[in-house]
PLY file of the C-alpha trace (Angstrom):
ply
format ascii 1.0
element vertex 165
property float x
property float y
property float z
element edge 164
property int vertex1
property int vertex2
end_header
-8.26 7.77 -0.13
-10.26 11.18 0.61
-12.81 9.67 2.66
-10.07 7.16 4.73
-8.22 10.88 5.27
-10.86 12.46 6.06
-12.14 9.69 9.13
-8.56 8.93 10.20
-8.74 12.69 11.87
-11.11 11.07 14.26
-8.05 8.37 16.06
-6.27 10.34 18.94
-3.01 12.63 18.21
-0.56 9.27 19.39
-2.46 7.10 17.23
-3.49 9.90 14.24
0.05 10.59 14.30
1.71 7.45 12.75
-0.92 6.82 10.97
-0.60 9.73 9.27
3.18 9.17 8.71
2.62 5.70 7.59
-0.24 7.42 5.33
2.88 9.78 3.71
5.13 7.37 3.34
3.36 4.79 0.92
2.32 7.86 -1.03
5.80 9.07 -1.49
6.40 5.13 -2.43
3.46 5.48 -5.10
4.86 8.59 -6.53
8.24 7.09 -6.98
6.63 4.34 -8.30
4.47 5.68 -11.00
7.61 7.82 -11.39
11.11 5.44 -11.27
11.06 4.86 -15.25
10.57 7.92 -17.17
8.31 5.89 -19.48
6.11 4.26 -17.77
4.06 8.03 -17.00
2.93 7.66 -20.62
-0.50 6.63 -21.35
0.52 3.42 -23.60
4.12 2.66 -22.15
6.92 2.39 -25.13
8.13 -1.01 -25.23
12.21 -0.74 -22.99
13.86 -1.43 -26.71
13.29 2.77 -27.08
15.61 4.21 -24.39
19.31 3.80 -24.15
20.81 0.77 -22.67
21.62 3.10 -19.42
17.82 3.69 -19.22
16.75 0.47 -19.01
19.14 -1.39 -16.47
18.50 1.64 -14.61
14.49 0.66 -14.52
15.07 -2.79 -14.35
17.82 -1.97 -11.51
14.99 -0.56 -9.60
12.17 -2.54 -9.98
13.52 -5.49 -6.98
13.68 -2.75 -4.50
10.59 -1.01 -5.03
9.28 -4.28 -4.32
10.20 -5.55 -1.57
10.08 -1.53 -0.16
6.14 -1.71 -0.40
6.21 -5.27 1.14
7.85 -3.36 4.10
6.01 -0.55 3.90
2.71 -2.39 4.50
3.87 -4.96 7.09
4.94 -2.39 9.57
1.84 -0.19 8.57
-0.21 -3.14 9.25
1.42 -4.15 12.60
0.64 -1.27 14.18
-2.73 -0.24 12.61
-3.40 -3.78 14.44
-1.62 -2.59 17.41
-4.49 0.76 17.58
-7.21 -1.09 16.91
-6.10 -3.68 20.03
-5.93 -0.50 21.59
-9.52 0.35 21.41
-11.78 -0.45 24.14
-14.11 -3.16 23.74
-11.68 -4.89 20.48
-9.70 -7.63 21.61
-7.74 -10.97 19.29
-10.67 -12.53 19.25
-13.61 -9.53 18.29
-14.50 -11.32 14.75
-13.79 -7.33 12.93
-9.93 -7.10 14.19
-9.55 -11.05 13.20
-11.27 -10.38 9.37
-9.15 -7.27 9.53
-5.82 -9.42 10.47
-6.71 -11.88 7.94
-7.10 -9.07 5.14
-3.95 -7.35 5.73
-2.68 -11.08 5.39
-3.83 -11.45 1.97
-2.64 -8.24 0.94
1.00 -9.28 2.16
0.83 -12.82 0.79
-1.29 -10.62 -2.67
2.15 -8.32 -2.75
4.44 -11.84 -2.23
2.51 -13.16 -5.61
2.91 -9.39 -7.64
6.52 -8.69 -6.60
6.88 -12.63 -8.10
5.10 -11.89 -11.34
7.15 -8.61 -11.39
10.66 -9.98 -11.26
10.00 -13.09 -13.20
8.04 -10.33 -16.52
11.42 -8.54 -15.80
13.30 -10.50 -17.50
10.99 -10.16 -20.58
11.83 -6.58 -20.89
9.15 -3.55 -20.94
9.64 -2.57 -17.83
7.69 0.45 -18.07
4.79 -1.31 -18.25
5.55 -3.65 -15.26
6.01 -1.53 -13.58
2.93 1.19 -14.18
1.06 -2.25 -13.58
2.48 -2.90 -10.57
1.48 0.80 -9.59
-2.10 -0.06 -10.66
-2.93 -3.06 -8.98
-1.20 -1.51 -5.31
-3.49 1.36 -6.02
-7.00 -1.18 -5.89
-5.30 -2.75 -3.38
-5.03 -0.99 -0.94
-7.83 1.68 -2.43
-9.98 -1.85 -1.78
-9.43 -2.41 1.40
-9.44 0.99 3.29
-13.15 1.09 1.81
-13.93 -2.81 3.10
-11.90 -2.29 6.54
-9.89 1.08 7.68
-12.88 3.29 7.16
-15.70 1.88 8.92
-12.59 0.94 11.57
-11.33 4.32 12.32
-14.86 5.88 11.41
-16.06 3.91 14.81
-13.41 5.20 17.45
-15.83 8.53 16.46
-19.10 6.33 17.89
-16.49 5.35 20.80
-15.44 8.53 21.68
-18.81 10.35 21.85
-19.82 7.51 24.40
-16.71 8.47 26.86
0 1
1 2
2 3
3 4
4 5
5 6
6 7
7 8
8 9
9 10
10 11
11 12
12 13
13 14
14 15
15 16
16 17
17 18
18 19
19 20
20 21
21 22
22 23
23 24
24 25
25 26
26 27
27 28
28 29
29 30
30 31
31 32
32 33
33 34
34 35
35 36
36 37
37 38
38 39
39 40
40 41
41 42
42 43
43 44
44 45
45 46
46 47
47 48
48 49
49 50
50 51
51 52
52 53
53 54
54 55
55 56
56 57
57 58
58 59
59 60
60 61
61 62
62 63
63 64
64 65
65 66
66 67
67 68
68 69
69 70
70 71
71 72
72 73
73 74
74 75
75 76
76 77
77 78
78 79
79 80
80 81
81 82
82 83
83 84
84 85
85 86
86 87
87 88
88 89
89 90
90 91
91 92
92 93
93 94
94 95
95 96
96 97
97 98
98 99
99 100
100 101
101 102
102 103
103 104
104 105
105 106
106 107
107 108
108 109
109 110
110 111
111 112
112 113
113 114
114 115
115 116
116 117
117 118
118 119
119 120
120 121
121 122
122 123
123 124
124 125
125 126
126 127
127 128
128 129
129 130
130 131
131 132
132 133
133 134
134 135
135 136
136 137
137 138
138 139
139 140
140 141
141 142
142 143
143 144
144 145
145 146
146 147
147 148
148 149
149 150
150 151
151 152
152 153
153 154
154 155
155 156
156 157
157 158
158 159
159 160
160 161
161 162
162 163
163 164
């Protein structure tokens, strides 16, 4: 996300502030997710049976809130991002790149629902640290791919627009 972080500095100050705040929220979410279960930080997460009942219950109980919170965070961020895009000169809802970007956002939300359902289904089978760990790594991959494919090229294009103005 380093290239993406550098690229967002090319946005207008107001747009930059919105995106920067949302990225900080996402980064904090990912840190919290990574650290949610004490066992999920180990290289090879142990089976939950090694934890006492209270730790198991705590980890299992926190999982649904993490799953639903990312849907809320991502939905709001994508909505803000699309609004910022539509405020750019020459970008309309009919603009091919905008439609592709919006479709990518929808696909991510759809994938988040699928991942959430899978995680909730796995929760009853135990090994919550592994579920947290897998969900964390899947989210990182999902968002990094989106940044590389869509966000970085769009944000870089705003630099070119500003130079033309």
